[in-house]
C-alpha positions in Angstrom: -3.8 38.0 -98.1 -1.2 40.3 -96.7 -2.9 43.2 -98.4 -6.2 42.2 -96.9 -4.7 41.9 -93.4 -3.1 45.2 -93.7 -6.3 46.7 -94.8 -7.9 45.5 -91.5 -5.4 47.3 -89.3 -7.0 50.4 -87.8 -5.2 53.6 -88.1 -3.1 54.8 -85.1 -5.0 57.0 -82.7 -3.4 60.4 -81.9 -4.3 62.9 -79.2 -5.6 66.0 -80.7 -3.7 69.2 -79.9 -5.6 71.9 -78.1 -6.4 74.9 -80.2 -4.7 78.1 -79.2 -6.7 81.1 -78.2 -7.4 83.4 -81.1 -5.2 86.1 -79.8 -2.2 83.6 -79.8 -2.9 81.9 -83.1 -0.4 82.7 -85.7 2.2 83.8 -83.2 5.6 82.2 -82.9 6.8 80.5 -79.7 8.7 83.4 -78.2 5.9 85.8 -79.0 3.4 83.5 -77.2 5.7 83.1 -74.2 6.1 86.9 -73.9 2.4 87.5 -74.1 1.7 84.8 -71.4 4.4 86.2 -69.1 2.9 89.7 -69.0 -0.7 88.6 -68.8 -0.6 85.4 -66.6 2.8 85.6 -64.9 1.9 87.9 -62.0 -0.9 85.7 -60.9 1.3 82.6 -60.9 4.0 84.5 -59.0 1.5 85.6 -56.3 0.3 82.0 -56.0 3.9 80.7 -55.6 4.8 83.2 -53.0 1.6 82.5 -51.0 2.1 78.8 -51.0 5.8 79.2 -50.1 4.9 81.4 -47.0 2.2 78.9 -46.0 4.6 75.9 -46.2 7.3 77.7 -44.2 4.7 78.7 -41.5 3.5 75.1 -41.2 7.1 73.9 -40.9 7.8 76.4 -38.1 4.6 75.4 -36.2 5.4 71.7 -36.6 8.9 72.3 -35.3 7.7 74.0 -32.2 5.2 71.2 -31.5 8.0 68.6 -31.8 10.3 70.6 -29.5 7.6 70.9 -26.9 6.8 67.2 -26.9 10.5 66.3 -26.5 10.8 68.9 -23.7 7.9 67.3 -21.9 9.2 63.7 -22.0 13.0 63.8 -22.4 15.2 60.8 -22.1 18.2 60.9 -19.8 21.2 59.8 -21.7 24.9 59.3 -20.9 26.9 62.4 -21.4 30.5 62.2 -22.5 32.0 64.9 -20.3 35.4 66.3 -21.3 37.8 66.5 -18.4 39.1 70.0 -17.7 42.5 70.5 -19.3 44.2 70.8 -15.9 42.7 67.6 -14.5 44.3 64.3 -15.5 42.1 61.7 -17.1 42.8 59.3 -14.3 42.0 60.7 -10.9 45.0 61.2 -8.6 44.9 59.8 -5.1 44.0 62.5 -2.5 46.6 62.9 0.3 44.2 63.3 3.1 46.6 64.1 5.9 48.5 66.8 4.0 46.0 68.8 2.0 44.6 71.9 3.7 40.9 72.4 3.0 39.0 75.5 4.0 35.9 74.5 5.9 33.9 77.2 4.1 33.7 75.2 0.9 34.2 71.7 -0.4 35.7 72.7 -3.7 36.2 69.7 -6.0 39.0 71.5 -7.8 41.1 71.1 -4.6 40.5 67.4 -4.2 43.0 66.0 -6.8 46.1 68.1 -6.1 49.2 66.1 -6.9 51.5 68.3 -4.8 49.5 69.5 -1.8 50.8 72.2 0.5 52.3 70.9 3.7 50.7 71.3 7.1 52.5 71.1 10.4 52.7 67.5 11.7 50.7 68.4 14.8 47.8 69.7 12.7 47.3 66.4 10.8 44.1 64.8 11.9 44.0 66.8 15.1 40.3 67.3 15.8 40.4 70.3 18.1 36.8 71.2 17.6 37.6 74.9 17.6 34.2 75.8 16.2 32.5 74.8 19.4 34.3 77.4 21.5 33.1 80.0 19.1 29.6 79.0 18.1 28.2 77.0 21.0 29.0 73.5 20.0 26.3 73.1 17.5 23.6 74.3 19.9 21.9 76.3 17.1 20.3 79.5 18.2 17.0 80.7 16.7 18.5 83.9 15.3 21.8 82.6 13.9 20.7 79.8 11.6 21.1 80.2 7.9 17.7 80.6 6.2 18.0 77.6 3.9 14.7 75.8 4.3 14.7 72.2 5.6 13.4 68.8 5.3 9.8 69.8 5.2 6.8 67.9 6.5 4.8 65.0 5.1 1.1 65.7 4.6 -0.2 63.1 7.0 -2.3 62.9 10.1 -0.8 64.0 13.3 -1.7 63.0 16.9 -4.7 64.4 18.6 -6.7 67.5 17.5 -5.9 70.9 16.3 -4.2 72.6 13.3 -1.1 71.3 11.8 2.2 73.1 11.6 3.7 73.4 8.2 5.6 75.6 5.9 8.1 75.7 3.1 11.0 74.7 5.4 9.1 73.1 8.2 8.1 69.7 9.3 4.4 69.0 9.7 4.6 68.3 13.4 1.5 70.0 14.6 -1.5 68.2 15.9 -4.2 67.2 13.4 -4.1 66.7 9.6 -1.5 68.7 7.7 -2.7 70.2 4.5 0.3 72.4 3.7 3.4 70.2 4.1 6.7 72.0 4.3 8.5 70.9 1.2 12.0 71.4 0.1 13.0 70.9 -3.5 15.7 72.7 -5.4 17.1 75.5 -3.3 15.2 74.7 -0.2 15.2 71.1 1.2 18.7 70.7 -0.3 19.7 74.3 0.2 22.4 73.7 2.8 24.5 71.8 0.2 25.4 74.9 -1.9 28.9 76.3 -1.5 27.6 79.6 -0.3 25.6 78.1 2.6 27.9 75.3 3.6 30.1 77.6 5.6 27.3 78.6 8.0 25.9 75.1 8.2 29.3 73.5 8.9 30.2 76.0 11.6 26.9 76.1 13.4 26.3 72.3 13.1 29.7 71.2 14.5 31.9 70.4 11.5 35.6 71.2 11.3 38.4 71.4 8.7 39.4 67.9 9.6 35.9 66.5 9.0 35.7 68.3 5.6 39.1 66.9 4.7 37.9 63.4 5.5 34.9 63.9 3.3 37.1 65.1 0.5 39.2 62.0 0.8 36.1 59.7 0.7 34.8 61.3 -2.5 38.2 60.8 -4.1 38.3 57.1 -3.1 34.8 56.5 -4.3 35.5 58.2 -7.7 38.7 56.1 -8.1 36.8 52.9 -7.5 33.9 53.5 -9.9 33.5 50.7 -12.4 33.8 51.2 -16.1 30.1 50.8 -16.7 29.4 53.9 -14.4 28.2 51.9 -11.4 29.8 50.7 -8.2 30.0 47.2 -6.8 30.2 46.0 -3.2 32.7 43.4 -4.3 33.8 44.3 -7.8 35.2 47.7 -6.7 38.5 45.8 -6.1 39.0 45.6 -9.8 39.9 49.3 -9.7 42.4 49.0 -6.9 46.1 49.8 -7.4 47.4 47.8 -4.5 46.2 45.4 -1.8 45.2 48.0 0.8 41.6 48.0 -0.2 40.6 44.6 1.2 37.1 44.3 2.7 34.7 43.3 -0.1 31.2 42.6 1.0 29.9 39.1 1.6 26.4 40.0 0.6 27.2 40.1 -3.2 27.9 42.9 -5.6 24.5 44.6 -5.3 25.0 47.1 -8.1 21.9 49.2 -7.4 22.7 49.7 -3.7 26.4 50.1 -4.3 25.9 52.7 -7.0 23.5 54.7 -4.8 26.1 54.5 -2.0 28.7 55.7 -4.4 26.6 58.7 -5.6 25.0 59.9 -2.3 28.2 61.4 -0.8 28.7 63.5 -3.9 25.1 64.7 -3.8 25.4 65.5 -0.1 28.4 67.7 -0.9 26.3 69.7 -3.4 27.7 68.0 -6.5 25.3 66.9 -9.3 25.7 65.7 -12.9 25.4 69.4 -13.9 28.2 70.6 -11.6 31.7 71.6 -12.8 34.8 69.9 -11.6 36.7 66.7 -11.8 33.8 64.6 -10.5 31.2 65.6 -13.1 31.8 62.6 -15.3 31.7 60.3 -12.2 28.2 61.6 -11.3 26.9 61.7 -14.8 27.8 58.1 -15.5 26.6 56.9 -12.1 23.2 58.4 -12.6 23.1 57.1 -16.2 23.8 53.6 -14.8 20.8 53.7 -12.6 18.5 55.1 -15.3 19.5 52.7 -18.0 19.0 49.7 -15.6 15.6 50.9 -14.3 12.7 48.8 -15.5 9.6 50.3 -17.1 7.6 49.9 -13.8 10.3 51.9 -11.9 12.0 48.9 -10.4 15.7 49.6 -9.6 16.5 46.5 -7.7 18.8 45.0 -10.4 18.6 41.5 -8.9 18.7 42.8 -5.3 15.8 43.6 -2.9 13.7 46.6 -1.8 16.7 47.7 0.3 18.6 48.2 -3.0 15.7 50.0 -4.6 15.1 52.4 -1.8 18.8 53.5 -1.8 18.8 54.0 -5.6 15.5 55.9 -5.4 17.0 58.3 -2.9 19.9 59.0 -5.3 17.6 59.7 -8.2 15.2 61.9 -6.1 18.1 63.9 -4.6 19.8 64.4 -7.9 16.5 65.6 -9.5 15.7 67.8 -6.6 19.0 69.5 -6.7 19.3 69.9 -10.4 15.6 70.2 -11.5 16.7 68.3 -14.6 13.4 67.4 -16.4 15.0 64.3 -17.9 15.4 62.8 -14.4 11.9 63.6 -13.2 10.0 60.6 -14.8 12.7 58.2 -13.5 12.6 59.5 -10.0 8.8 59.5 -9.9 8.7 56.0 -11.3 11.0 54.9 -8.5 8.7 56.4 -5.9 5.7 54.8 -7.6 7.3 51.4 -7.3 7.9 51.9 -3.6 4.3 52.9 -3.0 3.0 49.9 -5.0 5.4 47.5 -3.1 4.1 48.5 0.3 2.5 45.7 2.4 -1.2 46.5 2.1 -2.0 45.0 5.5 0.9 46.0 7.8 2.2 49.1 6.0 5.9 48.1 5.8 8.4 46.9 3.2 10.8 44.0 3.2 12.8 42.2 0.6 10.1 41.6 -2.0 7.1 43.8 -2.8 4.1 43.1 -0.6 5.9 41.2 2.1 5.4 42.1 5.8 7.9 44.8 6.7 11.0 45.1 8.7 12.3 48.4 10.2 15.6 48.4 8.3 14.0 48.3 4.8 11.2 50.6 5.9 13.8 53.2 6.8 15.2 53.4 3.3 11.8 53.6 1.7 10.6 56.4 4.0 13.8 58.3 3.3 13.2 57.9 -0.5 9.6 59.2 -0.1 10.9 62.1 1.9 13.6 63.0 -0.7 10.9 62.7 -3.4 8.5 65.1 -1.6 11.4 67.5 -1.0 11.9 67.5 -4.8 8.1 68.2 -5.4 7.4 64.7 -6.7 4.1 63.0 -5.9 3.8 61.0 -2.7 0.5 59.5 -1.6 -0.3 60.5 2.0 -2.1 57.2 2.6 1.2 55.3 2.1 2.9 57.5 4.7 0.0 56.9 7.2 0.4 53.1 6.7 4.2 53.3 7.2 3.5 55.1 10.5 1.2 52.3 11.5 3.9 49.7 10.8 6.4 51.7 13.0 3.9 51.8 15.8 3.4 48.0 15.5 7.1 47.4 16.2 7.6 50.1 18.9 8.0 49.4 22.6 8.6 51.4 25.7 6.1 54.1 26.7 4.3 54.7 29.9 1.2 53.2 31.4 -1.5 52.4 28.8 0.5 54.1 26.1 2.8 51.4 24.8 3.7 53.2 21.6 7.1 54.3 22.9 10.3 55.5 21.3 12.1 52.1 21.1 11.8 49.9 18.0 12.3 46.3 17.0 12.9 44.7 13.7 9.7 42.9 12.8 8.1 42.9 16.2 8.2 45.2 19.2 11.7 45.5 20.6 14.5 47.8 21.5 17.4 47.3 19.2 19.8 50.3 18.9 20.0 50.3 15.1 16.2 49.8 14.6 15.5 52.4 17.2 17.6 55.0 15.4 15.8 54.1 12.1 12.4 54.3 13.7 13.1 57.6 15.4 14.3 59.2 12.1 11.2 57.9 10.3 9.1 59.4 13.2 10.8 62.7 12.7 10.1 62.6 8.9 6.5 61.6 9.6 5.9 64.6 11.7 6.3 63.5 15.3 7.3 66.5 17.4 10.5 66.6 19.5 8.4 66.9 22.7 6.4 63.8 22.0 7.1 61.2 24.8 8.2 58.7 22.3 10.8 61.0 20.8 12.1 62.0 24.3 12.4 58.3 25.3 14.1 57.4 22.1 16.7 60.2 22.2 17.6 59.3 25.7 18.1 55.7 24.6 20.5 56.9 21.8 22.5 59.0 24.3 23.0 55.8 26.4 24.5 54.2 23.3 26.9 56.8 22.0 29.6 56.2 19.4 32.4 54.1 20.8 35.3 52.4 19.1 34.7 49.3 21.1 31.2 48.9 19.6 31.6 50.1 16.0 28.4 50.2 14.0 28.3 52.7 11.2 24.8 51.7 10.1 23.6 52.7 13.6 25.8 55.8 13.7 24.5 57.1 10.4 20.9 57.0 11.4 21.4 58.1 15.0 23.6 61.0 13.9 20.8 62.4 11.7 18.3 61.9 14.6 20.5 63.8 17.0 21.4 66.5 14.4 17.7 67.2 14.0 17.6 68.1 17.7 20.4 70.7 18.2 21.5 71.2 21.8 23.9 69.8 24.4 23.1 66.2 23.5 24.0 66.8 19.9 27.2 68.5 20.9 28.2 65.5 23.0 27.2 63.0 20.3 28.9 64.9 17.5 32.3 65.2 19.3 32.6 61.4 19.8 31.3 60.5 16.3 33.4 63.1 14.5 36.6 62.2 16.3 36.4 58.5 15.8 35.5 58.7 12.1 38.4 61.2 11.4 40.9 59.1 13.3 39.9 55.8 11.8 39.9 56.8 8.1 42.5 55.1 6.0 45.4 57.4 5.0 47.8 55.3 3.0 47.9 53.5 -0.3 45.0 53.0 -2.7 42.7 52.7 0.3 43.4 56.3 1.4 40.1 58.1 1.9 38.1 55.0 2.7 37.1 53.3 5.9 38.2 49.7 6.5 35.2 47.6 7.6 37.5 45.4 9.8 40.1 47.8 11.2 40.9 49.3 13.6 38.0 47.4 15.1 35.4 45.3 13.3 32.2 47.0 12.2 29.1 45.2 13.1 27.8 45.3 9.6 31.1 45.8 7.8 31.5 42.3 6.6 28.0 42.3 5.1 28.3 45.7 3.3 32.0 45.9 2.8 34.3 48.8 2.3 32.0 50.7 -0.2 29.1 50.7 2.3 31.4 51.6 5.3 33.0 54.4 3.3 29.8 55.8 2.0 27.9 55.9 5.3 30.9 57.3 7.1 31.2 60.1 4.6 27.4 60.8 4.8 27.6 60.9 8.6 30.3 63.6 8.4 28.2 65.5 5.8 25.2 65.7 8.2 26.1 69.3 9.0 25.0 70.6 5.6 23.1 67.8 4.0 19.8 68.9 5.5 18.7 71.7 7.8 17.8 70.3 11.3 14.1 69.6 11.7 14.0 71.3 15.1 15.9 74.2 16.4 16.0 76.3 19.6 13.6 79.2 19.7 14.9 82.6 20.5 12.3 82.8 23.3 13.6 81.6 26.7 12.9 78.0 27.3 11.3 77.4 24.0 12.3 75.0 21.3 10.1 74.4 18.3 9.9 72.8 15.0 10.9 74.9 12.1 7.8 76.3 10.5 8.6 79.2 8.2 
């Protein structure tokens, strides 16, 4: 049986070996290899080199494509900035009353000196206003202004008929529809912030050594009270205090978006960005990163706050992008503007706490400033949104003569004449292209001059807006306004302890909005008010022709 079973097993199949070509038959292995190498090798070598070159070329092309894609849509990330070797890791308190600061530049390298040179006692905080006796008290002449561009004009409809005035540094204040808005952007709208131009802007605008020293102290205080996460808080800043002199936390909550914007804006106004050198680079980098990483995909920057918070944060992103031209920031800044435009009340044209709500003048002011900053940075702003914002402002305006009730005084949500809302409304009017000679602007400016800065009626929110309005109109009124504002802010700045460089919201007199916004808000707006001289070029200046003043239209 076993033999029969074995007989049934089929033989194992084997793969037949290919026959060698006749010319190789009978040769040994080495002889065959030698013959193949000389006859076939060159062709295989050519094929190998060709494919190698092809693969390398494809790799290079692919690498360029990837690089281009990344360049077009970069992501802004936190940068770990190494402190300069001569700067301590923890910022040293700035001695405001003792450190001399040349008004020609705000050099951050001078702001953290541990052993400042001494000034004579009578020179400390003495605001002698010497620049006024030399340069006309800020009454800018047409021929002596630095050619730095300006705020530019929104591309919106004007009043009446005729061509619009525009230009790279101008404001679209002509009559009719402006098709060429004067835009700023890197080197133009923010051009006065550079170290080289600040000297002329400071002197011609009405700044002094003392005002610059006050700004330097404010920057130092803000940097020392930045939170570990890169942001600022209207209440939580106290966690960074070294003693009990920094009392005055806000009652409105921590408001991280608004507080961080307020922490950043004075640095940006001084010409510092996340790309600048100096001891505050890390401060700015981490502040901008805090905003970016907390921004929602639809551009929302409120962080639990309201449109007020978003508007402030949007200004910070737009200004930082406009000054640095950092492509990584562009999509974040544009998204913030898009959120503002989408949030506008479609009926009334304003903004309030939540998207789509009927507006109030205070919130509208921050949104219009953000849109202006965006257009200065060459970001996209829909002209229809600006036209609707103008309609809202007209709806809350009062004053005027005869049948024209669209005057230069403004209320909150209805027609009125509040001092703060009037200052906000007038600045928006300037940004929206209303000329200086317009009756509403004349009426509003006269109203502000009847309510000049006074220590008995402290209101930094009002002073901040009104100072920008008056600075946009150089002349005797600006001279008078600036002297009072500048002196009070310099004299009232805290000079001792951890609070040195800040402004107390409750001392020496209580600020109207100080309790609500706290020490961070009061310090930020005070510093920005003292930086008005070089933050932007005035919208209007005196013409060199006798009796003529005009809007800048270069």
